[in-house]
KOLMARZA-866727 format. One record per residue (C-alpha): residue number from 0; residue in one letter; z, x, y. Coordinates in Angstrom, 2 decimals, decimal comma, padded with zeros to 5 digits. Example, Ala and Ser with C-alpha at 12.3 -4.5 7.8 and 13.67 -1.06 7.14 Angstrom:
! KOLMARZA-866727
+-------+------+---------+---------+---------+
! vexlo ! zaro !       w !       u !       v !
+-------+------+---------+---------+---------+
!     0 !    a !  007,80 !  012,30 ! -004,50 !
!     1 !    s !  007,14 !  013,67 ! -001,06 !
+-------+------+---------+---------+---------+
END
This chain:
! KOLMARZA-866727
+-------+------+---------+---------+---------+
! vexlo ! zaro !       w !       u !       v !
+-------+------+---------+---------+---------+
!     0 !    x !  125,52 !  097,68 !  077,41 !
!     1 !    x !  122,76 !  098,53 !  074,82 !
!     2 !    x !  123,64 !  098,26 !  071,03 !
!     3 !    x !  126,62 !  100,37 !  069,54 !
!     4 !    x !  124,24 !  101,51 !  066,83 !
!     5 !    x !  124,01 !  105,38 !  067,00 !
!     6 !    x !  120,26 !  105,23 !  067,49 !
!     7 !    x !  118,74 !  102,99 !  070,37 !
!     8 !    x !  115,38 !  101,48 !  069,44 !
!     9 !    x !  112,72 !  100,48 !  071,93 !
!    10 !    x !  109,66 !  098,48 !  071,26 !
!    11 !    x !  106,75 !  098,90 !  073,66 !
!    12 !    x !  103,45 !  096,96 !  073,60 !
!    13 !    x !  100,20 !  098,55 !  074,68 !
!    14 !    x !  100,83 !  102,05 !  073,59 !
!    15 !    x !  097,28 !  103,21 !  072,93 !
!    16 !    x !  096,98 !  104,58 !  076,45 !
!    17 !    x !  098,28 !  104,75 !  080,04 !
!    18 !    x !  101,63 !  103,48 !  080,88 !
!    19 !    x !  102,60 !  102,40 !  077,41 !
!    20 !    x !  101,52 !  105,68 !  075,75 !
!    21 !    x !  103,43 !  107,85 !  078,29 !
!    22 !    x !  106,57 !  105,66 !  078,05 !
!    23 !    x !  106,61 !  105,91 !  074,39 !
!    24 !    x !  106,29 !  109,79 !  074,74 !
!    25 !    x !  109,07 !  109,65 !  077,19 !
!    26 !    x !  111,62 !  107,84 !  074,91 !
!    27 !    x !  110,50 !  109,91 !  072,01 !
!    28 !    x !  111,50 !  113,00 !  074,04 !
!    29 !    x !  114,94 !  111,39 !  074,60 !
!    30 !    x !  115,84 !  110,86 !  070,96 !
!    31 !    x !  115,19 !  107,17 !  070,91 !
!    32 !    x !  113,56 !  105,38 !  068,01 !
!    33 !    x !  110,17 !  103,97 !  069,21 !
!    34 !    x !  108,17 !  101,14 !  067,98 !
!    35 !    x !  104,81 !  101,77 !  069,49 !
!    36 !    x !  102,47 !  098,71 !  069,17 !
!    37 !    x !  098,81 !  098,62 !  069,56 !
!    38 !    x !  095,97 !  096,24 !  069,00 !
!    39 !    x !  094,07 !  099,08 !  067,21 !
!    40 !    x !  096,76 !  101,35 !  065,94 !
!    41 !    x !  096,15 !  105,07 !  066,40 !
!    42 !    x !  099,17 !  107,05 !  065,18 !
!    43 !    x !  097,59 !  110,40 !  066,30 !
!    44 !    x !  097,86 !  109,62 !  070,08 !
!    45 !    x !  101,76 !  110,35 !  069,72 !
!    46 !    x !  103,70 !  113,27 !  068,45 !
!    47 !    x !  104,65 !  112,91 !  064,81 !
!    48 !    x !  108,32 !  111,91 !  064,60 !
!    49 !    x !  110,42 !  110,35 !  062,09 !
!    50 !    x !  111,76 !  108,28 !  064,85 !
!    51 !    x !  108,30 !  106,79 !  065,51 !
!    52 !    x !  106,84 !  103,68 !  064,07 !
!    53 !    x !  103,25 !  102,60 !  065,11 !
!    54 !    x !  102,55 !  098,80 !  064,51 !
!    55 !    x !  099,36 !  096,53 !  064,94 !
!    56 !    x !  100,01 !  093,83 !  067,45 !
!    57 !    x !  098,02 !  091,40 !  069,24 !
!    58 !    x !  100,12 !  089,70 !  071,69 !
!    59 !    x !  097,71 !  086,60 !  071,81 !
!    60 !    x !  098,24 !  086,04 !  068,12 !
!    61 !    x !  101,40 !  084,14 !  067,06 !
!    62 !    x !  101,20 !  085,50 !  063,47 !
!    63 !    x !  100,78 !  089,00 !  064,75 !
!    64 !    x !  103,79 !  088,73 !  066,94 !
!    65 !    x !  105,73 !  087,19 !  063,92 !
!    66 !    x !  104,77 !  090,30 !  061,71 !
!    67 !    x !  105,82 !  092,79 !  064,46 !
!    68 !    x !  109,10 !  091,11 !  064,86 !
!    69 !    x !  109,72 !  091,39 !  061,09 !
!    70 !    x !  108,49 !  094,92 !  060,95 !
!    71 !    x !  110,23 !  096,23 !  063,82 !
!    72 !    x !  113,68 !  095,10 !  062,76 !
!    73 !    x !  116,56 !  095,25 !  065,41 !
!    74 !    x !  115,53 !  096,60 !  068,54 !
!    75 !    x !  117,51 !  097,24 !  071,88 !
!    76 !    x !  114,73 !  097,13 !  074,51 !
!    77 !    x !  111,37 !  095,35 !  074,40 !
!    78 !    x !  108,81 !  096,60 !  077,15 !
!    79 !    x !  105,90 !  094,22 !  077,57 !
!    80 !    x !  103,09 !  096,42 !  078,89 !
!    81 !    x !  100,11 !  095,38 !  077,23 !
!    82 !    x !  097,66 !  093,70 !  079,49 !
!    83 !    x !  093,97 !  093,40 !  080,47 !
!    84 !    x !  092,08 !  093,88 !  083,77 !
!    85 !    x !  089,77 !  091,74 !  085,71 !
!    86 !    x !  087,77 !  092,47 !  088,79 !
!    87 !    x !  085,73 !  089,44 !  089,81 !
!    88 !    x !  085,38 !  086,63 !  092,27 !
!    89 !    x !  086,64 !  083,39 !  091,30 !
!    90 !    x !  083,23 !  081,76 !  091,55 !
!    91 !    x !  081,97 !  084,47 !  088,88 !
!    92 !    x !  085,09 !  084,05 !  086,57 !
!    93 !    x !  084,47 !  081,47 !  083,74 !
!    94 !    x !  087,34 !  079,25 !  082,54 !
!    95 !    x !  087,06 !  081,01 !  079,19 !
!    96 !    x !  087,65 !  084,53 !  080,83 !
!    97 !    x !  090,30 !  083,14 !  083,00 !
!    98 !    x !  092,20 !  081,88 !  079,80 !
!    99 !    x !  091,75 !  085,30 !  078,07 !
!   100 !    x !  093,35 !  087,10 !  080,88 !
!   101 !    x !  096,11 !  084,75 !  081,05 !
!   102 !    x !  096,66 !  084,76 !  077,21 !
!   103 !    x !  097,41 !  088,41 !  077,23 !
!   104 !    x !  098,89 !  089,24 !  080,61 !
!   105 !    x !  101,02 !  085,96 !  080,94 !
!   106 !    x !  101,35 !  084,07 !  077,73 !
!   107 !    x !  101,43 !  087,04 !  075,62 !
!   108 !    x !  104,30 !  088,58 !  077,55 !
!   109 !    x !  106,23 !  085,34 !  077,52 !
!   110 !    x !  105,50 !  084,90 !  073,75 !
!   111 !    x !  106,82 !  088,45 !  072,89 !
!   112 !    x !  109,89 !  087,76 !  074,93 !
!   113 !    x !  110,55 !  084,47 !  073,32 !
!   114 !    x !  110,22 !  086,28 !  069,84 !
!   115 !    x !  112,71 !  088,85 !  070,62 !
!   116 !    x !  115,45 !  087,15 !  072,67 !
!   117 !    x !  117,42 !  085,37 !  069,88 !
!   118 !    x !  118,23 !  088,59 !  068,15 !
!   119 !    x !  119,28 !  090,20 !  071,52 !
!   120 !    x !  121,15 !  087,10 !  072,53 !
!   121 !    x !  123,00 !  086,93 !  068,99 !
!   122 !    x !  123,92 !  090,62 !  069,49 !
!   123 !    x !  125,23 !  090,36 !  072,94 !
!   124 !    x !  123,20 !  093,12 !  074,30 !
!   125 !    x !  119,65 !  094,38 !  075,03 !
!   126 !    x !  116,97 !  094,50 !  077,81 !
!   127 !    x !  113,58 !  092,87 !  078,29 !
!   128 !    x !  111,40 !  095,01 !  080,55 !
!   129 !    x !  108,15 !  093,49 !  081,88 !
!   130 !    x !  105,53 !  095,55 !  083,45 !
!   131 !    x !  103,25 !  093,98 !  086,05 !
!   132 !    x !  101,53 !  095,37 !  089,15 !
!   133 !    x !  101,88 !  096,03 !  092,83 !
!   134 !    x !  098,86 !  093,81 !  093,38 !
!   135 !    x !  101,57 !  091,05 !  093,35 !
!   136 !    x !  102,78 !  092,50 !  096,61 !
!   137 !    x !  099,50 !  092,69 !  098,65 !
!   138 !    x !  096,52 !  090,43 !  098,58 !
!   139 !    x !  093,30 !  092,09 !  097,43 !
!   140 !    x !  089,66 !  090,90 !  097,05 !
!   141 !    x !  088,17 !  090,01 !  093,63 !
!   142 !    x !  091,73 !  090,27 !  092,06 !
!   143 !    x !  092,74 !  086,56 !  092,42 !
!   144 !    x !  092,91 !  085,74 !  088,71 !
!   145 !    x !  094,50 !  088,92 !  087,66 !
!   146 !    x !  097,00 !  088,84 !  090,45 !
!   147 !    x !  097,84 !  085,37 !  089,48 !
!   148 !    x !  098,60 !  086,33 !  085,85 !
!   149 !    x !  100,88 !  089,13 !  086,95 !
!   150 !    x !  102,76 !  087,12 !  089,60 !
!   151 !    x !  103,56 !  084,50 !  087,18 !
!   152 !    x !  105,40 !  087,25 !  085,07 !
!   153 !    x !  107,54 !  088,36 !  088,20 !
!   154 !    x !  108,67 !  084,80 !  088,68 !
!   155 !    x !  109,21 !  084,38 !  085,01 !
!   156 !    x !  111,24 !  087,51 !  084,61 !
!   157 !    x !  113,53 !  086,77 !  087,61 !
!   158 !    x !  114,43 !  083,34 !  086,23 !
!   159 !    x !  114,79 !  084,60 !  082,88 !
!   160 !    x !  117,34 !  087,15 !  083,98 !
!   161 !    x !  119,49 !  084,52 !  085,13 !
!   162 !    x !  119,61 !  082,55 !  081,83 !
!   163 !    x !  120,18 !  085,61 !  079,82 !
!   164 !    x !  122,76 !  087,19 !  082,00 !
!   165 !    x !  125,80 !  085,05 !  080,29 !
!   166 !    x !  124,72 !  086,58 !  077,06 !
!   167 !    x !  124,95 !  090,29 !  078,05 !
!   168 !    x !  120,98 !  090,79 !  077,80 !
!   169 !    x !  119,18 !  092,01 !  080,98 !
!   170 !    x !  115,67 !  091,37 !  082,12 !
!   171 !    x !  113,88 !  093,56 !  084,66 !
!   172 !    x !  110,68 !  094,19 !  086,24 !
!   173 !    x !  108,68 !  097,53 !  086,64 !
!   174 !    x !  105,87 !  097,26 !  089,20 !
!   175 !    x !  103,44 !  100,11 !  089,18 !
!   176 !    x !  100,78 !  100,76 !  091,78 !
!   177 !    x !  097,21 !  102,18 !  091,22 !
!   178 !    x !  096,81 !  104,75 !  088,66 !
!   179 !    x !  093,56 !  106,43 !  088,30 !
!   180 !    x !  094,60 !  108,08 !  084,83 !
!   181 !    x !  094,94 !  104,68 !  083,33 !
!   182 !    x !  092,07 !  102,83 !  081,78 !
!   183 !    x !  092,15 !  099,58 !  084,10 !
!   184 !    x !  088,80 !  099,82 !  085,62 !
!   185 !    x !  087,04 !  101,26 !  082,27 !
!   186 !    x !  088,81 !  098,46 !  080,32 !
!   187 !    x !  087,67 !  095,72 !  082,56 !
!   188 !    x !  084,02 !  097,02 !  082,53 !
!   189 !    x !  084,01 !  097,60 !  078,70 !
!   190 !    x !  085,11 !  094,15 !  077,99 !
!   191 !    x !  082,88 !  092,34 !  080,54 !
!   192 !    x !  085,61 !  091,72 !  082,93 !
!   193 !    x !  084,25 !  093,58 !  085,94 !
!   194 !    x !  081,74 !  091,66 !  088,05 !
!   195 !    x !  080,43 !  089,77 !  085,11 !
!   196 !    x !  078,34 !  086,65 !  086,50 !
!   197 !    x !  079,21 !  087,79 !  089,92 !
!   198 !    x !  077,35 !  085,62 !  092,50 !
!   199 !    x !  074,91 !  087,67 !  094,86 !
!   200 !    x !  076,87 !  086,62 !  097,86 !
!   201 !    x !  079,92 !  088,89 !  096,56 !
!   202 !    x !  077,80 !  092,02 !  095,79 !
!   203 !    x !  078,90 !  093,73 !  098,77 !
!   204 !    x !  082,54 !  093,08 !  098,10 !
!   205 !    x !  082,29 !  094,38 !  094,70 !
!   206 !    x !  080,55 !  097,63 !  095,76 !
!   207 !    x !  083,45 !  098,16 !  098,27 !
!   208 !    x !  086,17 !  097,44 !  095,55 !
!   209 !    x !  084,61 !  099,83 !  093,01 !
!   210 !    x !  083,87 !  102,66 !  095,51 !
!   211 !    x !  087,41 !  102,50 !  096,83 !
!   212 !    x !  088,69 !  102,78 !  093,22 !
!   213 !    x !  086,77 !  106,05 !  093,02 !
!   214 !    x !  088,22 !  107,47 !  096,20 !
!   215 !    x !  091,09 !  109,98 !  096,01 !
!   216 !    x !  094,25 !  108,54 !  097,52 !
!   217 !    x !  097,20 !  110,13 !  099,17 !
!   218 !    x !  099,31 !  107,77 !  097,36 !
!   219 !    x !  099,06 !  106,70 !  093,79 !
!   220 !    x !  101,03 !  106,06 !  090,54 !
!   221 !    x !  101,39 !  108,35 !  087,71 !
!   222 !    x !  102,10 !  107,22 !  084,29 !
!   223 !    x !  105,15 !  109,38 !  084,29 !
!   224 !    x !  106,50 !  107,25 !  087,33 !
!   225 !    x !  106,18 !  104,20 !  085,18 !
!   226 !    x !  107,93 !  105,72 !  082,10 !
!   227 !    x !  110,75 !  106,90 !  084,44 !
!   228 !    x !  111,17 !  103,56 !  085,88 !
!   229 !    x !  111,22 !  101,88 !  082,43 !
!   230 !    x !  113,94 !  104,55 !  081,25 !
!   231 !    x !  115,99 !  103,43 !  084,25 !
!   232 !    x !  115,49 !  099,70 !  083,52 !
!   233 !    x !  116,58 !  100,43 !  079,88 !
!   234 !    x !  119,57 !  102,48 !  080,52 !
!   235 !    x !  121,11 !  101,52 !  083,93 !
!   236 !    x !  122,69 !  098,25 !  084,06 !
!   237 !    x !  123,18 !  098,43 !  087,71 !
!   238 !    x !  119,55 !  099,07 !  088,66 !
!   239 !    x !  117,72 !  096,34 !  090,88 !
!   240 !    x !  115,75 !  093,47 !  089,35 !
!   241 !    x !  112,41 !  095,05 !  090,57 !
!   242 !    x !  111,82 !  098,81 !  090,04 !
!   243 !    x !  108,57 !  099,92 !  091,94 !
!   244 !    x !  106,94 !  102,89 !  090,31 !
!   245 !    x !  104,52 !  105,06 !  092,17 !
!   246 !    x !  104,60 !  106,19 !  095,82 !
!   247 !    x !  101,89 !  103,54 !  096,44 !
!   248 !    x !  103,90 !  100,57 !  095,11 !
!   249 !    x !  107,04 !  101,85 !  096,86 !
!   250 !    x !  105,23 !  101,98 !  100,03 !
!   251 !    x !  103,70 !  098,48 !  099,56 !
!   252 !    x !  107,16 !  097,15 !  098,68 !
!   253 !    x !  108,68 !  098,68 !  101,74 !
!   254 !    x !  105,89 !  097,10 !  103,95 !
!   255 !    x !  106,44 !  093,49 !  102,55 !
+-------+------+---------+---------+---------+
END
């Protein structure tokens, strides 16, 4: 069950674009109170509403997380969606860059969960929803570090669900496929996480990967697919642990 309060509240990380932004819109349209967090807040990306609060949040900063917890107040659902992309061979990935990816995708998600679990446990209700990636279902070149950062959250969430279940709190995974409308590639490129310091021996592989990302696909994921999966995870206690979002993610899951 969710809270008995008349207005349910959801906090979503990474709401400046893509999956997080669409999920915030989706819940606003269904009369939820939405706490939309962003590293660089832009309130104008979401429709004006007295049920919307936009907070600054850096999931790699403990003090930023603590401020967000205080500012958000009681929440019923926490969606850990914030993440960064990385496309590179392991040889071209510095340990500092590896740490940066894990700090956001893995440790940031765990830290946010840890920060909100006490209030959910004490209230005896609530849901933690972690958004990962279908690359955890299928091995792909030049994504070893990124995949590892997301696969760790799959394992974390499935174990966490067992320890929270006695307190009436659920933990679920939403696993999207590839979405051309999101900024994964652009994000990686802009932040030096696409082929930076790539050894020449891997140049052909990078060309193949980036070309493939630009090709139209028969099956793909829309941001609305992810929003709908998050909605089900938040509102349907009987839903499975893993919710695959997007036609490609569903096909990959069926093939495993």
